[in-house]
C-alpha positions in Angstrom: -7.5 -25.6 1.2 -6.7 -22.5 -0.8 -8.8 -19.3 -0.9 -9.5 -16.4 -3.1 -10.2 -13.0 -1.4 -13.7 -11.6 -1.7 -16.1 -9.2 0.1 -15.6 -5.5 0.9 -14.8 -3.7 4.2 -12.8 -0.6 4.6 -10.0 0.0 2.2 -6.8 0.3 4.1 -5.3 3.8 4.3 -2.2 2.9 2.4 -4.2 1.7 -0.6 -6.6 4.6 -0.8 -4.6 6.8 -3.2 -3.1 5.7 -6.6 0.6 6.7 -6.6 4.1 5.3 -7.4 6.1 4.4 -4.2 9.2 3.1 -5.8 10.8 4.2 -9.1 14.4 3.1 -9.4 13.3 2.1 -12.8 10.9 4.6 -14.5 8.7 3.2 -17.1 6.8 4.6 -20.1 3.3 3.9 -19.2 0.4 4.2 -21.7 -3.1 3.0 -22.3 -3.0 0.9 -25.5 -6.5 -0.6 -25.5 -9.9 0.1 -24.1 -13.2 -1.6 -24.9 -16.6 -1.3 -23.3 -18.2 -4.6 -22.5 -14.8 -6.3 -22.2 -15.1 -6.4 -18.4 -12.1 -7.6 -16.3 -9.2 -8.9 -18.5 -8.2 -12.2 -17.2 -5.6 -13.3 -19.6 -3.5 -11.7 -22.4 -2.3 -14.5 -24.7 0.6 -13.7 -27.0 0.3 -15.0 -30.6 2.8 -14.5 -33.5 4.8 -11.7 -32.1 4.9 -8.8 -29.7 2.1 -7.0 -31.5 -0.5 -9.8 -31.7 -2.5 -11.0 -28.7 -5.8 -12.7 -27.7 -7.5 -10.7 -25.0 -9.5 -13.0 -22.6 -12.2 -11.7 -20.2 -15.1 -13.5 -18.4 -17.4 -12.0 -21.1 -15.5 -11.7 -24.3 -12.4 -13.0 -26.3 -11.0 -10.6 -28.9 -7.8 -10.1 -30.9 -5.6 -7.2 -30.6 -3.1 -6.4 -33.3 -0.9 -3.3 -33.2 -3.1 -2.1 -30.3 -6.4 -2.3 -32.4 -9.1 -4.8 -32.7 -8.4 -7.2 -35.7 -11.5 -6.8 -37.9 -10.9 -10.4 -39.3 -11.3 -12.0 -35.9 -14.9 -12.4 -34.6 -15.4 -11.1 -31.0 -16.5 -14.1 -29.1 -19.0 -14.0 -26.2 -18.8 -17.4 -24.4 -20.4 -16.0 -21.2 -18.0 -18.0 -19.0 -16.3 -16.8 -15.8 -13.3 -19.0 -15.7 -11.9 -19.7 -19.1 -8.6 -20.5 -20.8 -7.3 -20.7 -24.4 -6.0 -24.1 -25.5 -3.3 -24.2 -28.2 -2.8 -27.0 -30.8 0.5 -28.9 -31.4 2.0 -26.0 -33.4 1.1 -23.3 -30.8 -2.0 -21.8 -32.5 -5.1 -21.1 -30.3 -7.7 -23.7 -31.1 -10.2 -24.1 -28.3 -11.8 -22.1 -25.5 -12.6 -24.0 -22.3 -14.1 -22.8 -19.1 -16.9 -22.8 -16.6 -19.7 -20.3 -15.8 -20.8 -18.7 -12.4 -22.6 -21.0 -10.0 -21.8 -24.0 -12.3 -23.9 -22.7 -15.2 -22.3 -24.2 -17.1 -20.0 -26.3 -15.0 -17.8 -27.0 -18.1 -17.9 -25.9 -21.7 -15.8 -26.1 -24.9 -15.9 -23.7 -27.8 -13.8 -23.8 -31.0 -11.6 -20.6 -31.4 -14.4 -19.2 -33.7 -16.9 -19.3 -30.9 -18.9 -22.4 -31.9 -20.1 -24.3 -28.9 -18.9 -28.1 -29.0 -20.7 -29.0 -25.8 -21.4 -27.9 -22.1 -22.4 -29.6 -19.0 -24.5 -28.1 -16.2 -24.2 -29.5 -12.6 -25.1 -26.3 -11.0 -24.1 -25.7 -7.4 -22.5 -29.1 -7.2 -19.7 -28.1 -9.5 -18.7 -24.5 -9.3 -15.0 -24.6 -9.6 -12.7 -24.4 -12.5 -12.6 -26.8 -15.4 -9.2 -28.0 -16.6 -7.7 -29.9 -19.5 -5.8 -33.1 -18.9 -4.1 -35.7 -21.1 -3.4 -39.3 -20.2 -1.5 -40.3 -23.3 -4.5 -42.0 -24.9 -7.3 -39.5 -24.4 -7.8 -35.8 -23.6 -10.3 -34.8 -21.0 -12.0 -31.8 -19.4 -11.9 -32.3 -15.7 -14.0 -30.7 -13.1 -14.7 -31.3 -9.4 -18.3 -32.3 -8.4 -19.4 -32.2 -4.8 -19.4 -35.6 -3.2 -18.4 -37.3 -6.4 -14.8 -36.1 -6.8 -13.2 -35.3 -10.1 -15.2 -35.9 -13.2 -13.2 -36.8 -16.4 -15.3 -35.7 -19.5 -14.1 -36.7 -23.0 -12.8 -33.6 -24.6 -14.6 -34.1 -27.9 -18.0 -35.1 -26.7 -18.3 -34.1 -23.1 -19.4 -37.6 -22.1 -18.4 -38.8 -18.6 -15.5 -41.3 -19.0 -14.5 -41.9 -15.3 -14.3 -40.4 -11.9 -11.3 -39.7 -9.6 -10.3 -38.6 -6.2 -11.6 -35.2 -5.0 -9.1 -32.4 -5.4 -9.5 -28.6 -5.9 -8.4 -27.7 -9.4 -6.2 -24.7 -9.6 -4.8 -24.8 -13.1 -3.8 -27.0 -16.1 -0.7 -26.7 -18.2 2.0 -28.7 -19.7 4.2 -28.8 -16.5 6.4 -31.6 -17.8 7.3 -30.3 -21.1 6.1 -33.4 -22.9 3.3 -31.8 -24.8 0.5 -33.3 -22.5 -1.4 -31.2 -20.0 -1.2 -32.0 -16.2 -3.2 -30.3 -13.4 -2.2 -28.4 -10.4 -4.5 -29.2 -7.5 -4.9 -28.1 -3.9 -5.0 -31.0 -1.4 -5.6 -30.6 2.3 -4.8 -27.2 3.9 -1.8 -25.7 2.1 -0.5 -28.8 0.3 -0.7 -29.0 -3.5 0.5 -31.3 -6.2 0.8 -31.7 -9.9 -1.1 -34.8 -11.2 -0.8 -36.5 -14.6 -3.6 -37.9 -16.6 -3.8 -41.0 -14.5 -4.1 -38.9 -11.3 -0.6 -40.0 -10.4 1.3 -37.4 -8.2 4.3 -36.1 -10.1 5.3 -33.4 -7.8 4.2 -32.2 -4.3 4.7 -29.1 -2.2 3.7 -28.3 1.3 3.9 -24.7 2.5 3.0 -23.0 5.8 -0.6 -21.9 6.5 0.4 -18.3 5.9 0.3 -19.1 2.2 -3.4 -19.7 2.2 -4.3 -17.8 -1.1 -4.7 -19.6 -4.3 -1.4 -19.9 -6.3 -0.8 -18.2 -9.6 0.5 -20.2 -12.7 2.4 -18.1 -15.3 1.7 -18.6 -18.9 5.3 -19.3 -20.0 6.1 -22.4 -22.1 7.2 -24.2 -19.0 5.0 -22.6 -16.4 6.1 -21.2 -12.9 4.0 -21.4 -9.8 3.9 -18.3 -7.6 2.6 -18.1 -4.0 2.4 -15.1 -1.7 2.0 -14.7 2.1 1.9 -11.1 3.0 5.1 -9.5 1.7 6.7 -12.9 0.9 6.5 -13.8 -2.8 7.9 -17.2 -3.8 8.4 -18.6 -7.4 8.6 -22.3 -7.9 9.5 -24.1 -11.2 7.2 -26.6 -13.0 8.5 -29.3 -10.7 7.6 -27.2 -7.7 11.2 -26.5 -6.7 11.8 -23.1 -5.2 13.6 -20.8 -7.6 13.2 -17.3 -6.3 12.1 -15.3 -3.3 11.0 -11.7 -3.4 9.9 -9.1 -0.8 6.7 -7.4 -1.9 7.3 -4.2 0.1 4.2 -3.0 2.1 2.0 -6.0 1.0 -0.2 -7.1 4.0 -2.9 -9.9 3.9 -5.5 -9.9 2.5 -3.3 -8.5 -0.4 -2.0 -11.4 -2.4 -0.6 -12.1 -5.8 -3.0 -12.6 -8.7 -0.9 -12.5 -11.7 2.8 -12.7 -12.4 5.5 -13.0 -15.1 9.2 -13.0 -15.8 9.9 -10.1 -18.2 11.9 -12.2 -20.6 13.2 -15.7 -20.1 13.0 -16.9 -16.6 14.2 -17.3 -14.0 17.2 -15.0 -14.5 15.1 -12.1 -16.0 13.3 -9.3 -14.2 10.0 -10.3 -12.6 6.6 -8.4 -12.2 3.7 -9.3 -10.0 0.3 -7.8 -9.3 -1.5 -8.0 -6.0 -5.2 -7.7 -5.2 -7.0 -7.5 -1.9 -10.7 -7.9 -1.2 -13.0 -7.8 -4.1 -14.8 -4.6 -3.0 -11.6 -2.5 -2.6 -11.0 -2.2 -6.3 -7.3 -1.3 -5.7 -4.1 -3.2 -6.9 -0.3 -3.1 -6.3 2.2 -3.6 -9.1 5.7 -4.8 -8.3 8.7 -5.0 -10.6 12.0 -6.6 -9.5 15.3 -6.6 -11.2 17.1 -9.8 -12.2 18.9 -9.7 -8.8 15.6 -9.5 -6.9 15.7 -5.9 -6.0 12.4 -4.0 -6.0 12.8 -1.3 -8.7 9.1 -0.2 -9.2 6.0 -0.2 -7.1 2.8 1.4 -8.1 -0.6 1.5 -6.2 -3.2 1.2 -9.0 -6.8 2.3 -8.7 -9.0 -0.7 -10.0 -8.8 -4.4 -10.3 -5.8 -5.7 -12.4 -5.6 -9.5 -12.8 -3.5 -10.3 -16.0 0.1 -9.6 -17.0 2.2 -10.8 -20.0 5.7 -10.0 -21.0 6.4 -8.2 -24.2 9.6 -8.1 -26.4 10.5 -4.5 -27.3 13.9 -4.4 -28.9 16.3 -2.7 -26.5 13.5 -2.3 -23.9 11.7 -4.7 -21.6 8.0 -4.5 -20.9 4.8 -6.0 -20.3 1.0 -5.6 -20.9 -1.2 -5.2 -17.8 -5.0 -6.0 -18.0 -7.6 -4.2 -15.9 -11.2 -3.6 -16.4 -12.1 -2.6 -20.0 -8.5 -1.6 -20.5 -4.9 -2.7 -21.1 -1.7 -0.8 -20.2 1.8 -1.1 -21.7 4.7 -0.6 -19.4 8.2 -0.1 -21.0 11.5 0.1 -19.3 14.9 1.2 -20.9 17.7 -0.5 -19.0 
């Protein structure tokens, strides 16, 4: 079983001060967006180009164009805790899906204008993530319900279609590149697998019990799966084959990866990762690695940062980093 870190306790001494520890590459760092009420930014979804993004938090979805709110896009308040943007066949955002705290709701679907299609409330029996899954004939929203396993709800109506074996849902994405969504699930202990719409196991990975934090799935067209164990940072492809190993200098459990991206087309591009610790610490670590795997930038950040996305910037490389109520842009000249 995978875990996310929570709780408080004393902040370790090495995390108590915001600072830059490694600066072989020196970025230009700037705050490009702040918004009260946005809360913690959980995803930054690129749209048409490097100036147009959907900003996704647990409370709001808004559109950022040239570092300003797009006045033509209604700010959406779906009141969901875990949520994701679903694109249509031509790559445009079309739906918002997710779940609320304590299973209220357990699953919900909104259109991109914030109109609720349906929601289901199972309370404490279904408090995990909701995911999208395609079986070739039908699209589902899938969630896990205690003592009943996976529930397959029709995407259009929310009606229960069938039930499946119990698995912990981690993320859904088009892992196979065929235009259909599969799901990454946690099995027993530190085993996990990618399942198709029939719950057939496509790919499976078993790791040591040191990798006990929940994996991260990148937002690239073919996603990568990222796991950490202390200062070990491993990147797997969409078929769960190991691609890269990095050393996150100074990271000690319970610090663990919460967001990551290749800065450009992976896996031969530079790589950035964000680590968090216990929920009450409110400190993060940003790591940037060169294409050869060398650590070139490390920063201790005050606050929780849980989202990152690569940005094309002409002769520079860079990314956006989402925190609480704010977004930073990092730019590196190579």
